LUMFIFI-141551 format. One record per residue: z, x, y of N, C-alpha, C, CB in turn; residue in one letter. Coordinates in steps of 0.001 Angstrom, whole numbers, plus 500000, padded with zeros to 6 digits. Glycine has a CB too. Layout:
N
ZXYZXYZXYZXYA
...
This chain:
491
520299502681504687519754503498505809518654504411505477520794504294506393M
517614504229506024516518505131505588516495506669506333515126504330505908K
516212507504505070516398508808505610515666509828504851517798509146505659K
514334509825505289513650510797504506513181512071505486512379510056503772Y
512996513352504961512906514283505672511503514648505327513951515214505520S
510558514108506334509287514391506023508720515704506923508484513073506238F
508398516634506115507929517875506647506786518428506089508854518787506575L
505957518725507020504610519178506629504407520683506479503651518693507616I
504015520688505195503696521863504179502432522405503902504066521541502986I
501855523534504091500700523972503694500863525057502636499974524384504812V
500538524810501244501171525736500213500328526985500306501185525114498661F
498884527103500286498271528070500016498214529156501262497081527579499543S
498454528532502336497919529342503891499192529283504541496567528477505004L
499841528447505471500866528412506364501892527335505847500321528131507772L
503184527649505814504074526747505571505125526555506585504572527013504433L
505301525233507201506289525031508415507595524866507632505935523630509469S
508643525589508105510156525370507821510881524375508791510912526760507919S
511030523141508180511392521952509031513116521765508612510281520434508587C
513548520584509277514771520185509071514556518729509377515829520938509876E
515384517983508517515772516534508667514922515723507831515676516035510105G
515469514660507447514392514098506692513379512947506938514915513800505740F
513678512455508319512557511910508813512029512673510271512888510388508972L
512689513962510351512514514592511603511564515993511270514072514920512288E
510291515766512065509375516889511753509618518053513027507678516262511668V
509927519099512643510334520258513753510210521522513455511651520243514160D
509059522033513255508578523208512735509248524459513475507056523194512850P
510025525501512879510603526503513433509972527664513161511807526557513135K
509274527850512289508757529282512222507630529040510897510189530582511886N
506823530019510743505879530156509808506202531122508670504732530513510449K
505938530882507529506268531749506240504969531727505436507582531125505291I
505042532786504684503924532996503691504248532124502498503764534553503244S
503327531941501627503544531395500379504336532224499379502318531087499855S
504044533603499657504857534336498658506301534584498777504342535515498525E
507042533996499522508329533943499819508753532580500140508604534817500825N
508156531421499948508677530222500158509512529709498984507639529359500485F
508869529623497872509465528722496832510701529463496115508309528309495723F
511674529520496785512913530548496366514265529799496515512980531974497399Q
514327528726497074515510527965497077515262526522497069516312528309498188T
516534525653496613516489524084496706515912523899498021517968523289496569E
516346524287499057515933523806500328514282523919500495516722524654501450A
513732525026499823512250524983499646511626523861498854511841526184499021D
512403523700497832512107522515496861511784521064497748513547522292495804A
512952520943498495513224519627499222512123519710500183514747519455499947E
511915520722501136510770520893501942509508520653501400510744522075502408A
509116521166500154508004521127499335507587519596499214508326521811497955C
508613518854498621508399517377498043508327516632499499509820516735496897I
509006517008500510509138515899501837507641516382502465510803516213503181S
506937517230502345505686517634502770504772516485502347505284519019502186G
504651515795501113504080515210500386504044513989501144504550515270499170I
505491513305501421505479512095501912504950511958503405506772511624501757Y
504881513125503985504696513266505293503294512956505679505081514540505678S
502176513341504636501006513061504506500835511803504304500497513708503711V
501675511175503286501112509821502976501352508891504033501665509253501735L
502381509170505082502350508089506191501313507775506789503066508303507144R
500724509116507190499204508534507783498408507573507397498308509339507749G
498252507972505953497194506965505440497720505372505442496785507410503859H
499181505238505420499702504108505318500147503355506446500545504242504586Y
499902504297507640500369503770508864498949503185509710501244505030509696N
497729503843509086496788503236509880495343503056508948496623504168511247F
495478503268507840494154503228506783494415501937506132494041504565505533N
495347501988505370495648501035504143495125499702504467497234500897503795V
495541499000505461495116497828505747493784497385506125495779497531506504F
493413498582506676491575498809507241490715498822506066491156500473508098Y
491169499475504979490310499403503648490756498430502637490292500741502933F
491818497803502718492328496700501692492200495497502219493746496804501264G
492151494995503543492187493901503894490984493572505022493509493727504257D
490732494343506005489676494016506902488261494245506545489892494667508014I
488144494806505530486950495198504638486594493794503894487365496513503474S
487517492865503681487263491293503178487281490137504034488232490905502241T
486974489335503267486873487987504064488372487348504642486162486837502990E
489322488127504551490650487281505117490989487986506278492025487205504098I
490491489097506754490874489545507922489875490197508849491833490334507679A
489975490447509879488997491124510959489876492243511692488382489932512159N
489170492859512457489865494002513127490284493359514569488822495419513268N
490535492269514835491422491765515803490429492155517081493058492490515752G
491310492791517953490679492890519405490019494414519311491973492715520803E
489675495079518434489057496304518220487741496192517691489808497087517405T
487259497418517219485892497518516770485898498264515341485001498310517881Q
485340497830514129485442498679513132484195498314512188486853498578512481A
483453499221511727482220498968510756482774498130509498481510500496510201N
483928498398508832484125497992507646484380496295508032485363498899506897L
484639495788509259484554494409509358483289493489509047484886494212510554D
482085494267509339480892493503509082480046493912507866480068493566510255N
480692494778507052480329495007505790479224496475505947479618493497505151G
479342497128507130478432498009507354479310499463506861477882497871508969V
478729500226505721479537501322505282478749502529505780479796501325503690Y
478903503704506409478208504708506287479008505979505958477483504782507379T
478476506668505371479062508094505054479501508995506194478044508888504315S
479236508461507527479658509093508496480954508530509387478551509243509180A
481280507467508931482654506995509189483691507786509209482998506158508405D
484333508187510329485528509124510129486713508520509463486000509657511442E
486760507207509359487703506566508372487648507100506849487394505045508362R
486536506972506394486340507325505162486859508943504991484822507042504846F
486638509753505943486793511180505764488269511298505812486031512084506853R
488947510571506846490499510569506950491197510249505465490983509355508100S
490499509044505103491285508663503844490738509652502818491074507041503352F
489776510461502419489375511286501533490336512634501845487783511449501639W
490480513231503017491056514262503246492557514108503184490587514712504363A
493270512959503464494941512698503349495135512673501932495571511197504043Q
494517511847501260494765511925499854494619513451499132493767510921499220M
493744514151499331493620515671498747494523516400499263492356516411498990Y
494869515921500392496206516953501164497568516621500255496627516398503172R
497518515258499974498747514808499227498691515506497984498847513261498990V
497472515508497243497426516103495753497651517405495893496100515930494943I
497129518262496907497400519594496981498687520025497017496848520067497934N
499698519394497860500841519433498082501870519240496871500937518621499015Y
501333518092495939501811517850494773501670518835493931501370516850494311A
500399519430493805500364520414492733500895521632492959499165520642492331N
501260522034494455501942523206494679503470522811494120501833523665496309G
503820521733494234505176521495493849505380521577492176505584520038494442A
504418520879491730504503520803489951504297522352489568503039519690489080I
503748523273490382503315524416489764504719525491490059501727524916490460K
505277525424491460505981526112491940507573525866491911505462526178492969N
507849524621491831509295524239491793510124524587490744509427522968491860V
509370524541489291510084524653488228510572526230488169509253524141487031P
510046527239488991510678528562488804511793528828489911509552529699488860S
512443527853490678513297527804491543514634527741490825513008526780492416I
515430528445491116517063528608490704517583527450491470517913530181491207N
517891526410490717518492525152491460519253524389490661517505524241492025M
519600523268491288520325522349490173518859521774489319521446520824491031D
519382521546487752518470521442486862517891520139487073518954521674485585S
518928519016487279518770517655487580517578517275488663520117517197488075D
518102517841489638517428517633491163516084518279490795518301518504492644L
515859519400490261514630520109490071513537519275489388514896521332489284K
514388518626487977513610517776487271513116516642488240514383517263486077E
513822516171488953513510514928489774512511514965490722514577514508490459R
512682516288491200511402516580492439510129516743491725511603518111493434Y
510002517455490452509030517680489870508256516181489452509461518592488814I
509109515152488979508709513866488755508241513263489980509732513115488175A
508638513455490987508436512582492347506973513393492726509948512763493755E
506658514406492634505202515183492582504156514383491890505278516611491774A
504771514110490389504011513522489509503337512247489933504742513346488446H
504438511429490525504393510150491019503564510110492140505640509654491312F
503677510810492942502798510916494426501564511310494003503333512048495624L
501206512208493186499862512545493023499109511413492348499746513807492259R
499723510774491403499194509786490613498744508353491849500508509413489314A
499873508290492613499461507187493657498212507754494766500960506747494590L
498095509104494839496964509154495677495745509022494940496937510333496429A
495679509564493651494376509628492859494238508117492493494421510696491453Y
495160507330492497494819505750492233494128505440493497496211504664491975F
494480505476494760493838505152495953492368505633496063494623505690497029E
492398506765495694490806507472495565489997506687494555490813509174494977L
490414506770493324489548506228492323488953504779492673490333506180491021V
489911503911492768489475502565493159488638502251494295490500501872493345R
488676503555495472487756503386496546486547504171496417488366503691497767A
486618505298495657485318505807495755484737506239494358485333506956496722F
485450505816493203485046505948491794485411507241491408483586505715491535G
484702507874490521485161509285490113485440510331491238484097509890489221G
486053510929491175486228512013492192486471513379491673487333511694493064V
486763514447492393487002515587491714488607515878491347486397516663492552P
488786516197490257490095516316489497490697517536489642489964516101488099K
491571517884490525492268519007491163493683518882490475492302518907492874I
494049519819489491495467519875489231496152521268489484495684519466487818I
495547522096490309496041523138490584495920523559492111495526523960489720E
497353524086492818497094524304494019495791525177494658498183524772494323P
495409524819495614493989525356496217494507526546496976493084524207497297T
494159527832496275494443529214496690492935529973496823495496529975495515I
491940529282496536490534529938497148489696528967497263489797531041496318D
488553529124497118487495528144497282487183527283495889486185528942497774E
487719527746494902487097527053493736487282525781493435487386527582492700S
488538525491493868488939523765494052487922522945494979490562523554494869N
487490523424496138486729522874497129485400522680496631486744523656498301N
484893523183495173483644523199494998483544522560493617483066524549495180L
484103521813493055484411521063491935483545519841492077485915520759491820L
482805519397490934482045518205490846483055517025490576480939518336489718P
482332515806491035483196514692490327483588514609489015482657513606490422R
484749514207488723485071513702487352484836512305487276486474513968486945S
484801511814485983484480510384485897485536509428486088483933510105484686T
485570508210486562486749507351486659487475507348485437486414505983487014T
487078507467484337488059507085483461488728508745483301487371506220481951E
488016509536483435489009510959483638490017510880484566488248512229484134E
489954510407485646490742510195486844492089509289486417489776509429488005I
491696508089485773492454507271485407493511507776484234491645506242485105Y
492857508527483430493507509339482453494559510147483126492530510217481726T
494333511041484148495222511637484812496406511042485380494660512134485601L
496163509752486085496824508722486620498016508298485671495853507629486885I
497718507916484519498740507739483458499260508704482864498382507085482548F
498913509922482679499791511042482255500757511318483423498936512364481872E
500460511179484693501403511734485570502626510452485537500633512100487186D
502091509372485473503017508187485416503981508135484409502328507030485290L
503314508417483315504145508428481774505093509605481903503046508712480264K
504741510752482492505735511875482610506891511498483463505090513131483192Y
506898510669484586507879510742485428508582509215485182507319511124486941C
508279508611484582508883506952484375510312507155483889507960505903483068E
510483508282483057511730508239482026512576509382482803511314508669480169D
512216509930483912512582511080484453513227510644485659511495512022484634I
512639509938486505513028509176487647514093508215487652512035508556488038L
515042508368488572516278507139488413515833506073488566517429507086489326P
516685505144488289516482503681488242516624503483489775517601502779487243T
517683503961490406518050503449491905518459504808492619519437502218491957T
518692505043493953519063506225494724520238505593495678517698506917495592Y
521069506898495930521980506429497026521165506218498341523163507496497272S
521931505844499354521261505222500646520463506309501282522361504634501750S
521006507654501045520292508759501763518861509041501209521134510061501666S
518595508505500032517482508958499550516749507502499289517725509966498278D
517115506615499747516313505304499586514791505530499938516927504130500573K
513839505090499122512314505008499508511772505892498675511900505344500989G
512566506527497969511860507765496858511406506804495629513214509199496170R
510491507507495052510177506512493880511039506398492850509013506787493250P
511057505222492094512083505258491303511154505032489728513307504030491821T
511985505024488384511358504720487435510517503421487115512119504901486742S
511409502448488039510446501020488007509438501223488981511251499533488414G
509149501955489986508048502162490940506963502977489834508595503152492473A
507358503689488987506329504403488119505858503377487339506842505592487237A
506593502339486593506122501574485599505221500401486416507385501028484672K
505785500126487451505109499062488265503513499473488736506076498807489625A
503477500888489111502190501440489725501284501967488466502543502737490858L
501716501765487256501044501936486147500510500527485576501919502673485222M
501458499539485827500784498114485594499499497844486569501942496894485895A
499847498224487930498622498185488734497586498670488564498710498508489653K
497568499932487936496449500983487392495913500083486344497032502581486734A
496484499838485450496032499048484289495415497799484477497040498807483483Y
495939497117485608495378496026485599494163495962486608496358495105485801L
493818497002487339492677497422487953491342497770486995493109498588488725Q
491936498523486103491034498612484785490526497502484004491689499284483849K
491286496380484073491182495205483290492118495181481991489739495057482906G
492874496114481743493787496346480560494963495606480629494170497725480403D
494571494085480402495759493252480227497018493566479247495246492059479830F
496447493959478168497946494225477398498825495292477796497781494540475948E
498304496356478325499268497398478949499931496606480429498270499008479352N
499047496050481084499490495378482232500814494569482118498441494519482637T
500582493643481025501874492821480461503026493862479878501363491730479120R
502698494862479404503851495841478692504465496285480012503237497297477626L
503897496992480626504618497372481837505241496454482911503803498096482469K
504688495297483111505582494416483891506696493719483227504830493440484485T
506480493559481889507664493281481357508930494231481308507349492969480221L
508554495616481238509648496637481475510233496499482770509164498035481345E
509571496206483759510011495935484954510939494810485149509007495793485669V
510510493963484687511185492579484768512309492363483957510297491538484430I
512260493050482813513133493339481917514528494314482230512311493864480977G
514192495046483158515118496100483418516186495447484529514284497488483974S
515940494410485231517251493769485775517303494348487288518715494232484804G
516433495559487539516892496138488636516235495571489799516754497504488561T
515170494752489830514712493982491016514536492506490678513375494555491557Y
514524491663491751514454490416491796513633490131493146515831489829491677K
513380488804493419512740488247494662514049488086495438511803486781494463L
513749488274496818514774488168497797515033486659497816514356488787499228C
516031486109497847516455484993497932515846484069499127517757485186497959D
515413484836500389514618484353501464513479484926501761515225484344502500Y
512370484362501846511287485131502082511351485957503441510143484255502032L
511928485319504236512082486032505585512508487480505452513131485309506470G
513665487770504437514294488950504371513302490075503616515664488696503646D
512164489778503038511269490658502608510680491367503647510367490086501870V
510591490770504818509561491533505852510645491647507026507936490547506355F
511980491774506981512958491761507948513166493461508132514361490823507427N
512917494167509254512966495490509412514431496017509078512509495811510797V
515261495022509299516751495428508994517162495462507566517707494472509660E
516488494872506726516586494659505332515719495363504491516436493405505062K
515071496508504891514018497105504320514746497885502894513263498140505498E
514109498066502139514223499000500562515427498046499846514904501105500771N
515102496839499946516109495778499183515697495460497878516238494399499896G
516204494601497256516210494064495836514775493807495425517073492708495700I
513869493320496455512305493316496199511763494174496398511583492588496729E
511960495329497068511126496469497648510800497570496514511954497183498909H
510039497677495542510173498465494414509508499987494927509373497693493071I
508429500163495913508223501272496595507385501107497722507764502188495813F
508094501617498815507574501529500336507463503067501046508739500532501289S
506480503142501962506442504054502752507445504048503877505277504087503125I
508024505212503940509113504945504985508853505633506410510512505482504412Q
509126504633507311508945504865508743510486504608509316507718503790509427F
510904505354510482511666505194511245511727505143512746512183505771510883L
511614504131513396511489504144514594512771504417515356510911503053514892G
512809504769516614513807505012517555514361506452517565514862504073517325G
513690507491517073513912508554516946513217509470518225513553508776515634T
513695510630518453513005511465519524511574511864518875513953512877519948N
511194511898517551509971512228517232509223511001516872509978513195516228E
507752511456516649507017510347516212507059510092514590505594510561516705S
508390509513514428508513509002513079508339507805512730509515509197512641M
508133506706513666508232505227513542506490505032513287509025504351515121G
506141503912513055505078503204512479504568502739513685505404502134511422S
503038502375513739502123501526514658501996500359514108500775502037514919S
502587499992512961502001498805512277502483497505513153502532498727510638I
503566497435513456503772496166514423502748495824515606505126496350515131S
502572496957516223501698496765517285500163496437516744501769498059518186N
499838496909515645498496496871514937498123495269514848498595497632513340S
499364494788514115499259493087513670499882492306514784500170492636512149F
499981492970515768500562491982517046499278491657518028501910492886518090A
498756490420517824497572490289518652498132490151520067496638489044518219S
499139489368520293499580488997521591501169489400521486499254487340521938R
501463490459522562502819490695522645503409490487524030503070492008522189N
504039489778524521504076489076525950504936490238526763504933487352525946V
505930490908525889506639492061526511505738493101526830507692492612525656E
504623493457525900503691494472526272502760494124527108503095494983525293I
502284492738526912501155492249527700501459490987528557500014491950526768N
502337491312529483502761490045530478501530489129530967503498490655531913P
500395489710531325499510489097531856498416488567530805499059489917532843N
498755488583529487498155488176528327496641488985527998498008486599528489N
496735490253528616495315490807528161495345491459526821494752491886529178I
494134491860526433494037492602525068494918493728524618492803493141524981A
495415493742523772496624494536523474496074495588522634497814493731522764S
494976495658522076494075496679521195494689496376519811494211498464521649G
495067495275519349495618495073518034494469495287516973496263493619517928A
494662495994515873493922496278515043493517495419513733494353497273514842A
494089494325513686493822493541512476494364492027512794494591494247511133V
493559491223512456493974489848512427493534488972511375493620489280513542A
493869487814511426493729486920510245492196486010510665495323485814510072T
491265486045509680490138485234509665490349483906509828489472485387508596E
489903483114510862490270481510510712489992480837509524489578480685511673D
488966481009508796488566480400507565489573480693506645487257480832507073A
490113481989506435491064482146505389492673481345505853491179483905505135F
492852481444506968493919480899507580493920479295507077493792481145509197Y
492885478831507387492693477259507440492644476870505817491112476760508349N
492370477782504870491884477419503542493558477327502844490626478755502784S
494658477934503346495764478021502930496546476718503348496263479233503346I
496948475999502276497825474604502372499157474845503497498531474180500612P
499377474196504287500490474320505074501777474357504454500488473377505925D
502565475422504582503814475299503823504821476437504675503537475679502031H
506080476643504104506933477537505008506334478727504891508429477659504681F
505753479290503701505317480703503648504292481074504713504734481002502292R
503524479972504855502386480351505804502712480106507387501079479467505396K
503718479354507551504254479283509009505289480821509001505306477530509319R
505613481190508092506751482306508352505797483427508738507832482735506926L
504738483644507848504019485281507937502668485086508738503566486050506185T
502211483957509116500977483994509992501359482889511180499480483563509062I
501063483408512486501445482858513473499915482068514258502287484029514275V
499809480926514330498376480686514935498556479595516323497274479915513591S
499958479385516543500197478328517573501515478215517927499771477046517170E
501911477779518900503531477407519527503803475955519483503763477840521219F
504852475823519179506234476643519070506006477457517883507658475699518885P
506605478434517584506555479299516507508115479766516191505550480526516865S
508132480471514901509554481323514739509762482384515606509719481970513403L
508606482838516029508879484101516609508464484120518284508031485215515725Y
508159482913518994508231482466520069509617483048520930508111481067519829Y
509489483666522101508222483930523007507766485330522699508535483792524651P
508328485961521549507694487450521327506369487754520952508337488099520367E
505811486673520537504287486829519912503411485706520396504261486776518217I
502348485756520846501442484655521110500049484988520723501482484267522539T
499621483969519913498298484284519025497091483702519772498362483578517447A
497282483301521402496266482740521861495629483861522691496605481494522544V
494382483800523420493832484856524176492462484982523737494586486132524039G
492467486355523368490762486820523152490232486057522141490449488435522675V
489008485517522205488364484876521173488081485660519953487223484375521646A
488391485306518796488104485978517433489325486937516727486796486929517680G
490023486912517674491172487833517370492002487200516267492080488106518663A
492202485820516100492696485283515141494123485097514881492228485800514343G
494489484417514057496157484177514103496718485667513672496781482800512835P
498001485843513801498791486889514011499404487124512406499915486542515263C
499294488188511673500184488367510583501722488801511060499532489459509642C
502699488340510739503912488575511232504684489203510143504514487377511763M
504182489970509138504850490469507987505562492070508457503635490547506663K
504983492557509525505620493898509656505942493649511313504494495384509178Y
506541492666511815507110492602512993508473493366513181507227491279513255W
508332494069514156509732495062514508510031494309516020509336497207514677D
510885493393516221511329492805517273511745493650518486512290492074516855P
511977494926518170512469495966519091511688497007519320513591496479518719L
510247496839518574509459498011518428508869498579520059508168497572517322Y
508854497544521076508540498031522480509730499052522890508436496708523580R
510924498910522459511942499622522969512366500926522274512966498785523037T
511667501019521104512014502405520048510987503433520519511753502100518157R
511708504722520871510755505864521203510215506294519695511591507222522087T
509005506574519807508303507147518610507897506307517687509017508021517950G
507642504915518195507056503960517039508066502777516597506730504887515656G
507504501933515696508251500686515364509063501142513806507017499212515229D
509500500202513317510540500561512130510198500146510884511863499999512309D
508805499342511206508354498639509886507877499624508731507125497643510216A
508354499760507591507810500230506319506525499662506040508693499941505216N
505808500446505183504672499673504579505131499649502925503041500505504907W
505089498469502545505438498155501216503970498180500197506224496619501275M
504203499451499503503184499809498755503417498774497517503190501409498433V
504446498525496725504765497497495518505945496747495765504983498195494131I
506096495766495654507044494746495734507303493824494260506523493839496931R
508104493103494312508396492585492842507572491295492758510088492269492520Y
507396490594493822506367489390493815504895489693493215506156488896495352A
504622490990493502503501491592493063503532491735491513503355492877493756D
504725492228490980504661492601489468504872491018488733506065493881488993V
505343490050489301505602488873488968504079488194488628506472488226490109L
503331488431489756502027487848489545500861488634488719501540487575490865L
501282490101488581500528490849487647500751490461486259500796492215487793M
502243489968485832502540489735484701502033488280484433503906490008484524Y
501921487292485277501431486033485025499872486253484722501740485058486252A
499388486941485319497788487109485035497786487642483819496911488050486028E
498193488751483335497866489248482065498501488322480861498372490731482003A
499833487712481221500129486782480051498960485655479967501654486052480260E
498683485340480874497630484301480909496293484555479890497143484226482446N
495588486065480472494435486573479820494967486794478380493835487911480535E
496132487139477876496613487337476440496816486086475797497898488115476347I
497440485173476277498168484136475576497850482853475960499510484273475707N
497097482809477079496859481511477801498203481065478989496708480284476490G
498250480125479488499175479691480568500651479481479650498538478135481418P
501346480117479266502560479930478581503656479600479441502884481050477841T
504831479410478799505905478944479786506198480184480741507330478437478975V
506174481315480044506600482489480837505848482916481961506677483553480058S
504505482481481795503562482581482911503701481646484005502280482451482447A
503806480371483764504214479396484606505712479795485287504218478054483772Y
506612480326484695507873480519485311507672481765486393509022480822484137E
506758482948486168506612483828486911506103483493488213505993484619486340A
505062482703488080504246482125489298505132480928490296502791481341488583I
505656480221489389506291478947490065507749479587490778506646477567488744N
508298480746490475509305481312490932509027481682492492509611482423490039E
507902482281492373507230482585493857507039481679494684506022483090493864I
506484480405494074506151479311494848507145478319495443505357478661494139R
508307478543494556509571477836494641510376478618496295510575478190492887K
510261479942495916510731480629497368509906480347498379510801482147497393R
508643480316498236507426480179499310507837479025500031505848479958498678A
508340477765499391508267476570500187509749476026500545507422475481499389R
510776477251500377512215476604500525512694477286502031513401477089499042D
512166476480502919512173476440504071513693476791504966511610475210504206E
514570475678504360516086475431504551517032476600503832516463473918503879N
516123477458503018516946478607502288518410477783501568517455479982503637Q
518195476579501002519192475944500168518809476192498854519358474500500403N
517936476858498408517492477021497132517382475706496317518355477955496497N
517136474594496987516921473216496480515618472774496836517920472242496992I
514731472093495683513530471710496000513596470288496586512681471839494855D
513562470175498014513601469094498825512223468139498599513775469643500297D
512176466943498482510924466398498342509890466995499120510970465112498605P
510099467080500457508979467514501292508596468867501167509240467297502621E
509389469591500442509002471324500243507920471055498933510721472623499684E
508326470013497879507461469974496909506228469469497208507927469378495969I
506157468516498171504839468059498583503952469136498959504929467142499678A
504468470015499841504023471107500273503187472128499598504908471560500615E
504140472456498547503915473452497594504269473260496231504494474496497969L
503779472369495343504388472022494021504206473010493052503875470805493481P
504892472930491840504720474043490920503662473635490415505740474380489943D
503023474817489529501936474705488938502196474069487364501294476072489033L
501383473403486827501818472764485535500221472247484973503109471335485830S
500071472296483534499018471476483154497435472039483255499199470293483987G
497743473324483633496423474181483802495720474589482661496663475394484477L
494342474594482757493676475251481634493779476837481848492123474750481533S
493247477714480915493301479324481105492498479429482316492643480309479802K
491090479079482750490680479348483612491278478975485075489706479052483315D
491838477817485075492390477078486062493567477787486541492681475751485629E
494368478365485352495697478979485844495061480562486293497090479002484427F
494151481010485684493577482420486212493543482380487870491895482699485574R
492541481321488151492543481171489338493270480684490477491913480846489335R
494519479938489700495635479633490602496431481083490936496659478475489850A
496485482140490047497174483304490130496417484066491319497205484068488715V
495199484133491050494198484778492229494692484231493630492460484282492009W
494688482903493645494822482033494900496237482606495578494897480247494484N
497257482537494676498656482975494852498982484025495373499249483048493896E
498145484970494745497991486699495375497487486500496632496837487862494526R
496602485856496914495832485952498340496716485430499447494422485057498368D
497780484412498963498563484028499747499999484688500246498645483023499300M
500621485063498823501695485872498872501655487441499205502215485693497720E
500334487920498993500205489543499167499323489675500289499562490398497835L
498666488552500991497696488866502231498224490117503031497618487534503308C
497460490650503703497725491912504595498919493054504031498239491304506109F
498990493003502975499594494296502245498885495326501635500343493958501263E
497404495009501650496500496273501276496190495834499593497490498047501514G
496037494643499379495484494345497832494352493711497789496346493513496969H
493693492977498849492881492068498581491690492574497950492649491391499642H
491181493654498703489943493971498503489896494417496896489510495064499572R
490947495102496284490972495746495200491145494481493999492142496888495317W
491624493240494458491802492244493749490157491720493294492745491236494602D
489582491751494386488298491030494315487260491973493358487689490784495932L
487532493056493757486502494274492832487126494064491563486594496176493309I
488352494036491075488631494138489839488250492790488942490018494505489818R
488450491677489660487712490351489178486414490028489167488077489411489774T
485647491144489734484297490801489812483815489720490898483958490357488515G
484403489550491860484350488372492874483848488870494301485864487687493039R
484052490410494315483836490726495706482175490706496425484462492172495799F
481367490850496049480014490756496328479793489138496826479130491221494953V
479995488302495861480205486681495815480987486335496768480811486085494576E
482123486535496925483065485922498127482810486436499403484555486176497928V
482241487814499453481872488342500904480646487694501391481628489925500949L
479691487522500593478526487039500888478674485480501310477635487295499728N
479590484608500746479676483150500900480626483173502096480230482283499531A
481482484049502559482195483957503705481357483826505096483041485113503703S
480297484467504876479430484474506085479758485606507300479552483020506689G
480966486179507015481649486859508056480806488540508298483417486945507515I
480375488856507212479670490299507025478092490376506801480303490998505744A
477668491406507013476353491605506907476238491220505000475914493380507570S
474943491405504761474860491200503375475276492330502275473546490861503188Q
476206491931501560476908492838500695476323492760499418478338492577500616V
476131494020498892475480494113497570476486495142496739473818494701497713S
476131495273495460476970496093494567477303497434495007476359496223493326E
476332497888496128476551499045496453477893499331497234475477499393497083T
478375498115497749479460498196498591480827498071498054479302497300499502N
481019497907496504481794497842495700482459499215495919481240497474494479I
481886500327496143482566501686496190482106501926497571482115502888495011L
483256502878498201482668503356499523481908504705499284483850503566500653F
481157504968500417480452506332500435481275507618500201479806506498501753P
480907508554499694481647509935499838481387510296501254481097511156498789I
482730510747501932482204511101503355481300512260503474483331511389504267P
480603512226504598479259512920504826479757514493504915478400512328506340H
481007514633505803481308516097505870481691516813504581482399516300506807L
482258516035503621482629516584502370481353516788501415483686515650501724E
480430516039501295479021516375500768478420517712501426478005515117501093I
478582517756502681477996519149503290478842520248502833477966519201504945L
480141520105502815481228521333502297481058521413500814482973520998502632A
480525520598500060480685520944498687479401520258497946482168520416498113N
478465521320497724476952520832497212476922520256496034475946521896497059P
478322520461495264478180519725493754478960518491493937478842520646492361N
479181517904494941479410516581494952478268515433495065480236516473495932L
478235514371494301477013513483494391477657512317494872476158513232493019E
476409511720496004477037510786496627476827509206495873476522510910498082Q
477871508498496056477638507179495490476513506351495805478628506465495751N
475722505864494593474322505155494725474346504191495848473902504356493396P
473176504248496369472943503279497429473148503778498933473859502129497170G
473832504802498924474256505427500173473599506686500548475631505671500130Y
473217507040501891472377508250502195473605509203502544471159508034503512S
473206510527502793474302511646503118474217511856504513474100513075502359D
């Protein structure tokens, strides 16, 4: 059962006192002077961080990670990133920046103030570690999108934090690793059902591996992925469909997910199902535009060999596993539908659907390990085992865990590849296994393929090295004269 108390809290100004893990219900306003007094205050403090994260992962993450690349478009809506036109005035960049710095500010407040609260020492230690993890996550999102950003490690109580210049990319990564190393041995391995969805020690190690890989540090990527794999805490779901089943969230493969809960009286549900559904006949009985915000590019869909994983996760025609709930026909250009976030009850749920956003799952860890192992030692037996474990599940349509001849024919195991061939095979596997989970842009950038791939796709305006980083939001430049814009962009 998912049970987060997401409470919005402003540390230096006004703090809302709220109740319930997923219920936001402001009762009164209190000053920061008397807030950090009790265990309940500490819980509210940490819960406020998750509340802000939900906004980014509900709306922005696929926009930046997928729609800005050749695999996706913005469906039946309009968005600049779909055509490669980036401007500092784009409100989504401001939203991205502001949400992440709210997370950072709230985490800084927790790290500074929770230690002084008289409460259970183990719980206190865990809350502080959670704040370090969430701050690291926010800085990781920022640094790979904008490059070096202001490094803020104290709560904002005056204008000084708002006037800081940009730190270097390396300084931000150093802070990320310090935060994650702090919490990896403090956070628990697992949680009880009431706390499912909070970061674990495995999540800290996996996020560290992801940050190391983004920097091109294969040695440390290999080390951290091996720690996750060797822990025995996670494994692939036997059936691929269970990874995306809203009734089976926070399962054995889900290392860290942003929690949503549809069917409440508050707006605690997500809009992810609706964003990915190009056609829902329950909502659109006349087959009119649904306002879907993301769809598959036809060229990407056609590039994927036909196999069970493709048929399960991307719907282009009927009959399909999801008929009659979803239909992908209609408005030209909307493209096939990604079904990874489909909540079949979302139309009937008050306050949105029930789909979580998966930040890191075990399949990602296996692929990170396979890539790092190949870069260090070539395509070893263990590297093949990691990627072929994913491919075996991806073709197992009848769920019998047996390689039937027709399944092998559709998606065979990899073997006999050179180092370069294996490298590209891992990239292709990531494209297929993790598509529409917010990873693709960052994979293209870290492997040096972003400009080449997008220009070759023909779906965007001319892309250059400038576009590897997003522009610093215009309003942030106006508010902070010490911020410098990324090269190639105007303020």
